[in-house]
N, C-alpha and C positions, 0 to 999 in steps of 0.2 A: 784462738785462734789468729793469725797474720790476716785471712781473709774474709772470715767471719766473725761479730757477734755472737752470743749465745746467751739464752738464761731457760736452762729449763723449767726453772720453777714458775709459780704465779709473779706473772708483771702488775704493776700500778694496769686501772683504767687507763686506756688509749697509748699504753705501750707496747713496743713488737717485743718476740720472744726473739724474733733473729732479725740481724739487720747484715748486708753483704756490706762488705769494707773495699772491694779489689775487685777490678774485672780481670778477664781472660778467662779463655776456655776453658782450664784445667782448675782453675778457682770455680766456674762457675758450675763444673759437674761437682764439687768436691760440697758446695754450696748447698745443689740440692739431696746431696747425701744427708746432707746434717738436718737438713728441712723434713724427709725422709724417716731418719731415726727421732724426730720428735714428737712424729705423727705415729710412730709405737708406742709411747711413752704415753703418761697418764695426764696429760694437760686439761685441767676443765673448762667447758664453757670454750669463744671465741677466744683465736689466738690469732697474732699476726705477723706478717714477714715485712720487713723493710726492703724492697728491692731498690736498693741505693744507684742503680744504674741501669735498671730498666731491662735486667739481662734475663733476668730468669723466666722462665715458663713455668710456672708449675700449676696451670688448673688443672693437668691432668692429674693431679693429687689432689684435687678435689679442692683447691681452693678457687676463690672469688677473688677479683679485682675490686677493693672499698674504694678508692679513689686515685687519679696520676695526678702530679704535682711536677713542679720545676725547685730545683735549685736556684735560691737568691743570696746573695752577699751583697755587704757593704766593704769594700776595704780600706778604706780612710774617712770613718765616723766621724763628725767634729764635736767636739768638747765645748762647751760655753766658756766665753771668756770670762776671764780672773772676774773675782770680786760679786760676780752672779751667784743668784741663789743657789743651793745645793740641793742632789738631786730628791732628798727625799720631802722636799713641798718646794715645788716647781710648775710655775705655770708659764708653759710654752706656745709652741706653734699652734695646738688647737686650742691654747685657752684654757686647756685642763688646770687642773693643781694634782699634781703627781707626788705621790707618798709610796715608800717601800712597806711591802707589806710585813707583818709581824708574827709570831705561830700564834695560834689560838683557835681552840675546836679541834674536831676531828678531820676535818679538811686543810689545817695548818700546822702539822705534830711538828714538836721542837726539834727535832732531832731533823728535820729538813730545813730548820731554817739554822742551825748549828753548822752547815755548810757554809763557808766563807764565799764559793764558788757560783752559789745558788743567787739569786733576786728575784722577787716577784714585783711588780709595781702595778699600783690600782692611778686610776685619774677620775678626780670626781670634778663635777660643774652642779653649782648649788646646792654641795653637800650629798646628792646621790654620785654614787660610783656606775661609771658608762662606758669607762675603757677599760685595759688591762694587758698586762703582758709578760712572760717570763724570761728570763737569763740566763746560762750556765755557761761559766767558761770551762773551757778545759781545751789540752793539747794543742795552746795557742790562738784558740778562736774564740769567739764567742757565740754560742746558740741562743737564735730566738725564737719560740714557741708561745702556743695558746694566747695570740694576740686576739683580742677584743677590740670593737667598734663600730660603732653605727657608720654606715657605708657611705654616707655624705663628707664625715670626717675622717676617715680612716686613714687616708694619705699623712693625714697630719698626727694623726696617731702613730705612726711607723715614723716618722720624722723625731717624732719626740723619745718612742721607743730607742731609736737610733742614736740619741743625745745622750738618754740617761744612761745606755750600755758604756758608750764612750768616757763619762763621766765615772760609773761603778769600775766599768773594769778597762783602765786605758789603755791606750794603743795596740789595740787588737782588732782584728776584722771581725766581721759580725755575719753570722749563716745561717742558715735555714732553709724550708721550704714550704712553699705554699700554692694555692690552685683557685682557679675562678676569682671573683672581687678581691678578693685577701689579697691575686699575687698581681692585678692590675694596683691595689692602692701601694703595694709595695713598689713596684716600680717607680710609679709617680713620685715617689719618695725618693728614689734616688737610688736603690737597690738595683743590683746587676740579675739579670734571669740565667739562670745556667742549665744543665741538662736536664733531663725528665726521670723521673723514679716512680715507685708504683710504689704502693702498701695492698700487701694479699692478706685475706682475712678465711679463717679455714672456722666452720662449726662443727664442734664433734657432737655426734649423732647420739 
């Protein structure tokens, strides 16, 4: 559907079953109808709706707001100058040593890493992982998510991840969404802050 992305099956943890893709009165009505249809299905446990434009009011359907956030983007991420270290082992603004993750164990299935559009990075300090982030290329942009970092070095970690995105998937803008301290860190790292969105969650009784 043009106006909505839907997965009527169980999804990985932290991923929504419904994502609104457009806005407009008729689209919003149809998006609510899709949510109502999924309510009548047999989705187990908690499941979520990503309200990309903060236009769906589905509280009356039994949903609670899990969190509110803002879209972020970096239109022209900067890659390192020619001759600098490659992204899989690069000590950058944060002083961390960055490595691209490889498959291994239940949390890192080989099928996930066989997708050339996917990249996960971890940053180490003195041998210990202290930061990380995930990148995914799709539809002419690079999505950034699951960014983790200590609060004090978070802006530098965001700058590093923007650099890694520029090297791994060149010449593409970076997009994502964040809230709270993570949103502040992304802004300090040069990301533009855009429109608000909501994540709704429903618990099956």
